C-alpha positions in Angstrom: -109.7 168.0 76.3 -111.0 171.1 74.5 -113.0 173.8 76.1 -116.2 172.8 74.3 -115.6 169.2 75.4 -115.3 170.2 79.0 -118.4 172.4 78.7 -120.4 169.4 77.3 -119.1 167.2 80.1 -120.1 169.8 82.8 -123.6 170.2 81.3 -124.0 166.4 81.1 -123.0 165.9 84.8 -125.4 168.6 85.9 -128.2 167.1 84.0 -127.4 163.6 85.3 -127.3 164.9 88.9 -130.9 166.2 88.5 -132.3 162.8 87.4 -133.8 161.0 90.5 -132.8 157.4 91.3 -135.4 154.7 90.7 -135.8 154.2 94.5 -135.1 156.1 97.6 -133.5 153.0 99.1 -129.8 152.8 98.0 -129.8 149.0 98.4 -132.7 148.7 95.9 -130.8 150.9 93.5 -127.7 148.7 93.9 -129.7 145.6 93.1 -131.3 147.3 90.1 -127.9 148.3 88.8 -126.6 144.8 89.3 -129.5 143.2 87.4 -129.1 145.7 84.5 -125.4 145.1 84.3 -125.7 141.4 84.3 -128.5 141.4 81.7 -126.5 143.7 79.5 -123.4 141.6 79.9 -125.4 138.5 79.0 -126.7 140.1 75.9 -123.3 141.4 74.9 -121.8 138.0 75.5 -124.4 136.2 73.4 -123.8 138.8 70.6 -120.1 138.4 70.6 -120.4 134.6 70.7 -122.8 134.6 67.8 -120.7 137.0 65.9 -117.5 134.9 66.3 -119.1 131.6 65.5 -121.5 133.0 62.9 -118.7 134.3 60.6 -117.8 130.8 59.6 -121.1 128.9 60.0 -123.9 131.5 59.6 -126.1 133.1 62.2 -128.8 130.4 62.5 -126.4 127.6 63.0 -124.3 129.7 65.4 -127.4 130.4 67.5 -128.2 126.7 67.6 -124.6 125.8 68.6 -124.5 128.4 71.4 -127.9 127.2 72.7 -126.8 123.6 72.5 -123.7 123.9 74.8 -123.5 121.4 77.5 -123.2 122.3 81.2 -119.5 121.2 81.2 -118.7 123.5 78.2 -120.4 126.4 80.0 -118.6 125.7 83.3 -115.2 125.4 81.6 -115.7 128.7 79.7 -116.8 130.4 82.9 -113.9 129.1 84.9 -111.4 130.2 82.2 -112.9 133.6 82.0 -112.7 134.0 85.8 -109.1 132.9 85.9 -108.2 135.3 83.1 -110.0 138.3 84.6 -108.8 137.9 88.3 -105.1 138.3 87.8 -102.5 139.3 85.3 -100.7 135.9 85.5 -104.1 134.2 84.9 -104.7 136.4 81.9 -101.3 135.6 80.5 -101.8 131.8 80.9 -105.3 131.7 79.5 -104.5 134.2 76.7 -101.4 132.3 75.8 -103.2 129.0 75.8 -105.9 130.5 73.5 -103.3 131.9 71.1 -101.5 128.5 71.0 -104.8 126.7 70.4 -105.7 129.1 67.6 -102.3 128.7 65.9 -102.6 124.9 66.3 -106.0 124.9 64.7 -104.8 127.0 61.8 -101.8 124.7 61.3 -104.1 121.6 61.2 -106.4 123.4 58.8 -103.5 124.3 56.5 -102.3 120.7 56.5 -105.8 119.4 55.7 -106.1 121.8 52.8 -102.6 120.7 51.6 -103.7 117.1 51.9 -106.7 117.8 49.7 -104.5 119.5 47.1 -102.2 116.5 47.1 -105.2 114.1 46.6 -106.5 116.2 43.7 -103.1 116.3 42.1 -102.8 112.5 42.5 -106.2 112.0 40.9 -105.1 114.2 37.9 -101.9 112.2 37.7 -103.9 109.0 37.4 -106.0 110.3 34.5 -103.0 111.5 32.5 
């Protein structure tokens, strides 16, 4: 880190140490921090989900799909996320499964597109 970067970091730490906590009770501050982090995480999660789904379907439809999830879908997603984040082997298993599923979906999509091309070619052949 450069000298100017260290200086900025020092000034920021001094300024942050002067800001009082929301409450004098440390447990209250811990609860407030937990609520803020969970709310921020939920907003971030919804934004990422909407971004990933919305690229193919559009933002409005993506929002409806996300809101329309069943309880089972939510629980499965939560369980997989917990397995993936609690251990390295869990992350490898869940990550590998997701990569395999993505590759499988892409392969099926390519075959479907190929099938459409074959059908179009067959129709042109009938007209000739």
